[in-house]
C-alpha positions as CSV (number, residue, x, y, z in Angstrom):
1,X,90.1,77.1,104.9
2,X,92.9,79.5,105.8
3,X,95.7,76.9,107.4
4,X,98.9,77.9,110.1
5,X,102.1,76.6,110.1
6,X,102.3,73.7,113.1
7,X,104.3,75.4,115.2
8,X,106.1,74.6,118.6
9,X,107.5,75.8,121.2
10,X,110.8,74.8,122.3
11,X,111.4,74.8,126.1
12,X,114.3,75.4,128.5
13,X,115.5,75.2,131.4
14,X,118.3,78.0,133.3
15,X,120.8,76.3,135.6
16,X,124.8,76.1,137.2
17,X,127.4,73.7,137.5
18,X,127.7,74.8,141.0
19,X,125.3,71.9,142.3
20,X,127.3,69.3,139.8
21,X,126.4,67.1,136.9
22,X,124.2,64.6,138.8
23,X,121.7,67.4,139.7
24,X,121.7,68.7,136.2
25,X,120.4,65.5,134.7
26,X,117.7,65.4,137.3
27,X,116.8,69.0,136.5
28,X,116.6,67.8,133.0
29,X,114.6,64.7,133.6
30,X,111.9,67.1,135.8
31,X,111.7,69.5,132.9
32,X,111.4,67.1,130.2
33,X,108.4,65.5,132.1
34,X,107.0,69.0,132.5
35,X,107.2,69.2,128.6
36,X,105.9,65.8,128.2
37,X,102.5,66.4,130.7
38,X,102.5,69.7,129.1
39,X,101.7,68.2,125.7
40,X,99.8,65.1,127.3
41,X,97.3,67.7,129.1
42,X,95.1,68.3,125.5
43,X,95.0,72.3,126.7
44,X,98.0,73.4,124.7
45,X,97.4,74.3,121.0
46,X,101.1,73.6,119.6
47,X,103.4,71.7,121.0
48,X,106.6,72.2,123.7
49,X,109.8,71.0,123.0
50,X,112.1,70.7,125.9
51,X,115.7,71.2,124.3
52,X,118.3,71.5,127.1
53,X,120.0,72.5,130.5
54,X,121.5,75.9,129.8
55,X,124.2,76.7,132.0
56,X,126.5,79.3,129.9
57,X,126.4,82.4,128.2
58,X,127.5,81.0,125.1
59,X,125.0,78.3,125.1
60,X,122.2,80.3,125.7
61,X,123.0,83.0,122.9
62,X,123.9,80.1,120.7
63,X,120.5,78.2,121.5
64,X,118.8,81.8,120.8
65,X,119.9,82.4,117.7
66,X,118.6,79.2,116.5
67,X,115.2,79.8,117.7
68,X,115.4,83.5,115.7
69,X,116.1,81.1,112.4
70,X,114.4,78.0,112.6
71,X,110.9,79.1,111.0
72,X,108.7,75.9,113.3
73,X,109.7,77.7,116.7
74,X,107.0,80.3,116.9
75,X,108.9,81.2,120.8
76,X,111.1,80.2,124.2
77,X,109.6,79.4,126.9
78,X,112.1,79.3,130.5
79,X,112.5,77.8,133.7
80,X,114.7,78.4,136.4
81,X,114.2,75.5,138.7
82,X,117.1,76.9,140.4
83,X,119.3,80.4,141.1
84,X,120.6,80.9,137.4
85,X,123.0,83.7,137.1
86,X,121.0,86.2,135.0
87,X,124.2,88.0,133.1
88,X,124.2,84.4,131.4
89,X,121.2,85.1,129.5
90,X,121.7,89.0,128.5
91,X,123.2,88.5,124.7
92,X,121.2,86.0,123.8
93,X,117.8,87.4,125.1
94,X,118.4,90.3,123.7
95,X,119.1,89.0,120.0
96,X,116.1,86.7,120.6
97,X,113.7,88.2,118.4
98,X,110.7,86.0,119.1
99,X,108.3,85.7,122.1
100,X,109.3,84.9,125.4
101,X,107.8,83.4,128.3
102,X,108.9,82.9,131.4
103,X,107.4,80.5,133.2
104,X,107.8,81.0,137.3
105,X,107.2,77.3,138.6
106,X,108.7,74.7,140.6
107,X,108.8,71.0,139.4
108,X,107.2,70.3,143.0
109,X,104.2,71.8,144.1
110,X,104.5,71.5,148.1
111,X,107.0,71.9,150.7
112,X,108.0,68.2,152.2
113,X,108.7,69.9,155.7
114,X,109.7,66.2,157.4
115,X,112.8,65.2,154.2
116,X,113.5,68.8,153.4
117,X,117.3,69.2,152.8
118,X,119.9,70.9,151.0
119,X,119.7,68.4,147.9
120,X,116.2,69.1,147.9
121,X,117.0,72.8,147.8
122,X,119.5,72.4,144.8
123,X,116.5,70.9,142.4
124,X,114.1,73.8,143.8
125,X,115.0,77.4,144.3
126,X,112.5,79.0,141.2
127,X,111.2,81.3,144.0
128,X,115.2,82.5,144.1
129,X,115.9,81.9,140.7
130,X,112.7,83.4,139.0
131,X,113.5,87.2,140.5
132,X,117.2,87.2,139.5
133,X,116.0,85.9,135.8
134,X,113.0,87.9,135.7
135,X,115.1,91.2,137.3
136,X,117.7,91.0,133.8
137,X,114.7,90.6,130.9
138,X,112.9,93.8,132.9
139,X,115.7,95.6,132.7
140,X,116.4,94.4,128.9
141,X,112.9,95.5,128.3
142,X,112.1,92.5,126.3
143,X,108.2,93.1,127.1
144,X,108.4,89.2,127.8
145,X,105.0,87.2,129.1
146,X,105.5,85.7,132.9
147,X,103.3,83.1,133.8
148,X,103.2,82.1,137.8
149,X,102.1,78.9,138.9
150,X,102.5,74.6,139.3
151,X,102.8,74.0,135.8
152,X,100.3,71.0,136.5
153,X,97.4,73.2,137.2
154,X,94.7,73.5,135.3
155,X,94.5,77.4,134.7
156,X,98.5,77.9,134.6
157,X,98.2,75.6,131.9
158,X,95.5,77.4,130.3
159,X,97.3,80.3,130.4
160,X,100.4,79.1,128.6
161,X,97.6,78.0,126.0
162,X,96.2,81.2,125.5
163,X,100.2,83.0,125.1
164,X,101.2,80.6,123.0
165,X,98.3,81.4,120.5
166,X,99.2,84.7,120.9
167,X,102.8,83.8,119.8
168,X,102.0,82.1,116.9
169,X,99.8,85.2,116.0
170,X,102.7,87.3,116.3
171,X,104.9,85.1,113.7
172,X,101.9,85.0,111.5
173,X,101.5,89.1,111.5
174,X,104.2,89.4,109.8
175,X,103.3,87.2,107.3
176,X,99.7,89.2,106.6
177,X,99.4,90.7,103.6
178,X,96.3,93.0,102.9
179,X,94.5,93.4,99.1
180,X,93.4,96.9,99.2
181,X,90.6,97.2,96.5
182,X,90.0,100.8,96.0
183,X,91.3,103.6,98.3
184,X,89.5,104.2,101.8
185,X,86.0,106.0,101.9
186,X,86.4,109.4,101.2
187,X,86.8,111.6,103.7
188,X,87.0,109.6,106.6
189,X,90.0,109.6,108.9
190,X,89.9,106.8,111.4
191,X,90.6,104.1,108.7
192,X,93.7,106.1,107.3
193,X,97.1,105.0,108.4
194,X,100.8,104.8,107.7
195,X,101.4,101.8,106.1
196,X,105.2,101.7,105.8
197,X,105.3,102.1,109.7
198,X,103.0,99.0,110.1
199,X,104.6,97.2,108.0
200,X,107.8,97.9,109.8
201,X,106.5,97.8,113.5
202,X,103.4,95.0,112.5
203,X,104.9,93.1,109.3
204,X,101.5,93.8,107.3
205,X,102.3,94.4,104.1
206,X,98.9,96.5,102.4
207,X,98.8,96.8,98.9
208,X,96.5,99.0,96.5
209,X,94.7,97.3,93.4
210,X,92.4,99.0,91.2
211,X,88.8,97.3,91.4
212,X,89.4,96.9,87.7
213,X,92.1,94.0,88.6
214,X,89.6,92.1,90.5
215,X,86.8,92.6,88.4
216,X,88.9,90.8,85.7
217,X,89.2,88.1,88.2
218,X,85.4,88.0,89.2
219,X,84.8,87.2,85.2
220,X,86.7,84.5,84.4
221,X,85.3,82.3,87.2
222,X,83.8,79.4,85.6
223,X,79.6,79.1,86.3
224,X,80.2,75.6,86.9
225,X,82.2,76.7,89.9
226,X,79.3,78.4,90.9
227,X,77.0,75.8,90.6
228,X,79.2,73.7,93.3
229,X,79.2,77.1,95.8
230,X,75.4,77.1,95.2
231,X,74.8,73.7,96.8
232,X,77.4,74.1,99.2
233,X,75.8,77.5,100.4
234,X,72.1,75.4,100.3
235,X,73.5,72.6,102.4
236,X,74.9,75.2,105.0
237,X,72.3,77.8,105.2
238,X,68.9,78.5,105.1
239,X,68.0,79.5,101.1
240,X,65.3,82.6,101.7
241,X,63.7,83.6,98.6
242,X,61.4,85.6,100.0
243,X,59.6,88.7,98.4
244,X,62.3,88.4,95.4
245,X,60.8,86.0,92.3
246,X,63.1,82.9,91.7
247,X,65.4,84.0,89.1
248,X,66.3,87.3,90.5
249,X,67.1,85.9,93.6
250,X,69.0,82.7,92.4
251,X,70.9,85.6,90.3
252,X,71.6,87.6,93.1
253,X,73.1,84.4,95.3
254,X,75.0,83.5,91.9
255,X,76.7,86.7,91.3
256,X,77.9,86.8,95.2
257,X,79.3,83.6,94.8
258,X,81.0,84.7,91.4
259,X,82.3,87.1,93.3
260,X,83.4,85.2,96.5
261,X,85.6,82.9,93.9
262,X,87.0,85.4,92.5
263,X,88.2,87.7,95.1
264,X,89.6,84.4,97.0
265,X,91.9,83.0,93.5
266,X,92.8,86.8,93.5
267,X,93.9,86.6,97.0
268,X,95.5,83.3,97.0
269,X,97.2,84.3,94.2
270,X,99.2,86.9,95.4
271,X,99.6,85.3,98.7
272,X,97.1,87.7,100.6
273,X,95.2,86.5,103.5
274,X,93.1,89.9,104.2
275,X,91.2,92.1,102.0
276,X,89.2,95.3,102.2
277,X,86.7,96.9,100.0
278,X,85.2,100.4,99.4
279,X,81.6,101.1,98.4
280,X,82.2,104.2,97.1
281,X,84.4,102.2,94.5
282,X,82.5,99.6,92.6
283,X,82.5,100.2,89.2
284,X,82.4,96.7,86.8
285,X,80.8,95.5,89.3
286,X,77.3,94.4,89.9
287,X,76.6,94.4,93.5
288,X,78.8,95.2,96.3
289,X,80.3,92.3,97.5
290,X,77.9,91.1,100.6
291,X,77.5,86.9,100.8
292,X,80.9,86.8,99.3
293,X,82.7,88.9,101.7
294,X,80.8,86.9,104.7
295,X,82.0,84.0,103.3
296,X,85.8,84.8,103.0
297,X,85.8,85.8,106.8
298,X,84.4,82.7,107.4
299,X,87.3,81.0,105.5
300,X,89.4,82.9,108.0
301,X,90.9,85.9,106.1
302,X,90.6,89.5,107.4
303,X,88.3,91.8,106.4
304,X,87.6,95.9,106.5
305,X,85.0,98.3,105.0
306,X,85.6,101.2,103.2
307,X,89.4,100.6,102.6
308,X,90.2,100.1,106.9
309,X,93.1,97.9,106.2
310,X,93.9,98.1,109.8
311,X,91.0,96.4,110.4
312,X,91.0,93.8,107.9
313,X,95.1,92.6,109.3
314,X,93.6,93.2,112.7
315,X,91.0,90.9,111.9
316,X,93.7,88.4,109.9
317,X,96.0,88.7,113.7
318,X,93.0,87.6,115.6
319,X,91.4,84.8,113.2
320,X,94.5,83.1,113.9
321,X,94.7,83.5,117.8
322,X,91.3,81.9,117.9
323,X,91.7,79.1,115.4
324,X,88.9,81.1,113.8
325,X,86.2,81.1,116.2
326,X,83.5,83.8,117.1
327,X,85.4,86.3,116.1
328,X,83.7,88.6,113.5
329,X,84.3,91.9,112.0
330,X,81.5,94.5,113.4
331,X,80.5,97.9,113.5
332,X,79.1,99.9,116.4
333,X,75.7,100.8,114.5
334,X,72.8,102.2,116.8
335,X,72.4,102.6,120.6
336,X,69.7,102.1,122.8
337,X,70.0,104.7,125.4
338,X,66.9,103.5,127.7
339,X,67.5,103.1,131.2
340,X,68.6,99.7,131.9
341,X,68.4,98.4,128.7
342,X,72.0,100.6,127.5
343,X,73.4,98.7,124.4
344,X,75.2,98.8,121.2
345,X,73.6,97.1,118.3
346,X,76.5,96.1,116.2
347,X,76.4,95.0,112.8
348,X,77.5,96.2,109.3
349,X,75.6,96.8,105.5
350,X,76.6,93.7,105.0
351,X,79.8,91.9,106.1
352,X,79.5,90.3,109.1
353,X,81.3,86.9,110.0
354,X,78.3,83.8,110.6
355,X,80.9,82.3,113.0
356,X,79.3,84.4,116.1
357,X,75.8,83.2,115.0
358,X,73.1,81.7,117.7
359,X,71.1,80.8,115.1
360,X,71.3,79.0,111.2
361,X,72.4,81.8,109.1
362,X,69.7,82.5,106.1
363,X,70.4,83.6,102.5
364,X,68.6,87.0,102.0
365,X,68.4,89.2,98.9
366,X,67.5,92.8,99.8
367,X,68.1,96.2,98.5
368,X,70.8,98.2,99.8
369,X,70.6,102.0,99.7
370,X,73.7,102.8,99.8
371,X,76.6,102.3,96.4
372,X,74.1,102.4,93.5
373,X,74.4,98.7,92.6
374,X,71.7,95.7,92.7
375,X,70.8,94.1,95.2
376,X,72.8,91.8,97.5
377,X,72.9,88.5,98.7
378,X,74.0,88.6,102.2
379,X,73.6,86.1,105.5
380,X,71.3,87.6,107.9
381,X,71.4,85.9,111.6
382,X,71.3,86.7,115.0
383,X,74.4,86.9,117.3
384,X,75.4,85.0,120.6
385,X,75.2,85.6,124.0
386,X,78.2,85.7,126.7
387,X,81.4,87.5,127.1
388,X,83.0,89.2,124.1
389,X,85.9,92.0,123.9
390,X,85.9,94.3,121.4
391,X,89.0,95.6,120.0
392,X,90.3,98.4,117.1
393,X,93.7,100.0,116.4
394,X,94.0,103.5,115.6
395,X,96.8,105.1,114.4
396,X,97.8,108.2,116.0
397,X,101.2,108.7,113.5
398,X,103.6,109.0,116.8
399,X,102.3,104.9,117.5
400,X,99.7,102.6,116.6
401,X,97.1,102.2,119.7
402,X,95.3,99.4,120.5
403,X,91.7,100.1,122.2
404,X,89.6,97.5,123.2
405,X,87.1,96.6,126.5
406,X,85.4,93.4,127.6
407,X,81.6,93.5,126.8
408,X,78.1,91.4,127.8
409,X,77.4,90.1,124.6
410,X,73.6,89.8,124.1
411,X,71.4,88.9,121.3
412,X,68.7,91.5,120.2
413,X,65.5,92.5,122.2
414,X,63.4,91.9,119.1
415,X,63.5,91.4,115.3
416,X,64.5,93.9,112.2
417,X,62.3,93.2,109.6
418,X,63.1,96.5,108.1
419,X,67.0,95.8,108.3
420,X,67.8,92.4,107.4
421,X,71.3,92.3,108.3
422,X,73.6,90.3,111.3
423,X,73.0,91.5,114.0
424,X,74.8,91.8,117.8
425,X,74.0,93.7,120.8
426,X,76.5,94.3,123.4
427,X,77.3,96.2,126.4
428,X,80.5,97.2,127.8
429,X,81.4,95.5,130.9
430,X,82.1,99.6,132.8
431,X,78.7,100.7,131.4
432,X,77.5,102.1,127.8
433,X,78.3,105.7,128.9
434,X,81.4,105.6,130.8
435,X,82.7,103.0,127.8
436,X,82.2,104.5,124.9
437,X,83.4,107.7,126.9
438,X,86.6,106.6,127.3
439,X,86.8,104.7,123.6
440,X,85.9,108.1,122.4
441,X,88.6,110.0,124.5
442,X,91.2,107.6,123.5
443,X,90.6,107.3,119.7
444,X,88.9,104.2,118.7
445,X,87.4,104.0,115.4
446,X,84.1,102.4,114.6
447,X,85.1,99.1,112.6
448,X,86.0,97.4,115.5
449,X,86.9,93.2,115.6
450,X,84.6,91.6,118.2
451,X,85.7,88.1,119.6
452,X,84.0,85.9,122.5
453,X,86.8,83.1,122.3
454,X,89.6,85.7,122.9
455,X,90.7,87.7,126.3
456,X,91.8,90.8,126.8
457,X,95.1,89.4,128.6
458,X,95.9,87.9,125.1
459,X,95.6,91.4,123.3
460,X,97.5,93.5,125.6
461,X,100.0,90.5,125.1
462,X,99.7,91.0,121.7
463,X,100.0,95.0,121.8
464,X,102.9,93.9,124.1
465,X,104.8,92.4,121.6
466,X,104.3,94.8,119.2
467,X,105.2,98.0,121.2
468,X,101.7,99.4,120.3
469,X,100.3,101.8,122.6
470,X,97.1,100.4,124.3
471,X,93.8,101.9,125.8
472,X,92.3,98.8,127.7
473,X,89.5,100.5,129.3
474,X,88.6,98.4,133.0
């Protein structure tokens, strides 16, 4: 499984010297308590570390520089317990190169009417300070996140947790490297894109390799290693020989496992976390990678079919954001247009991630009427039910655009014995007609990432951090 560093988030409080040193000590104590209890809640995926009460421009600027240069820090969380003169924050905030969350909260969640006095007010003026601080961030166009509410409430903690995952994905996005085995599918438009601009804007490095480079690595895989993977496969999934004779079935599965190990080793040697394949470019390969691709996606690698490097990179980012849970490469396959049944059947030839399976995936071998290669092994399963999102990224030359809608995901109404693929049914929450029209009018492609774990808010936050254009269909 691809790992993600154990990031942390630095937490600072904005204040000033007007109220005296004793008040500042009380503020620091309150802030430390907030950080400790956020960590103790068990809801946050990454640790919050309280650093200091910030009162001067020089101190804030020095702090932001340290954030930028500390690789362990994924972002900054700020709290304005009272009026914090926002001009002090200008230089430091301008320098900040990592995600910023403004926690608009108050240490206490009530108004103590019987006892409230000016000492209380000196410690509990977030209603005042938040607006001053938010103004300067808006003026600086920082595109920061504001989470509003009592820090001890479950919904506020969960919102912070979701943002932490996005912020970590932002940091990791600048490490994403996509290996393209072959070029994009000939004459297809939506899979193209400006790779240089993607690296400038999102950090995605996209490198081309001839298929011969990969074949060499695949051919070097030792049969004993394939034996180990075969045993692991048997322990995880149902092995279904079907109409194949035993030798053909075993051979086909072993070919995919050899490809799996070969691709994985190629990626590991180059530090790649995502890859693409293309059924038009398979010279020297016995089969189109099917099971091989599915196992790599299961392990957390991003994937794009037909050379679609944008979806491969997006997939890796969403795998990080979702902790590799129920987030899968997908394609709009075919439609049900009957009244009352309107839906999209999503799938792909071979490469859908088993993380969305509702049943035990089956390892099957069937012909594939595309690519002109031997019958490939693949995982066959039925998708899940529930709320999900469907997301893609398109390149419009002037900018990248993230396009998304929320969907109601369903299991297909019946089995597809003559279409042995992993399959998932879904309907846009705005309706199939309205959703499909808006998607096409926005220029959304046919390759997507479907996630039951992530929210549209998270994807909007990520697109905002990356200065992408957005078309979120609601």
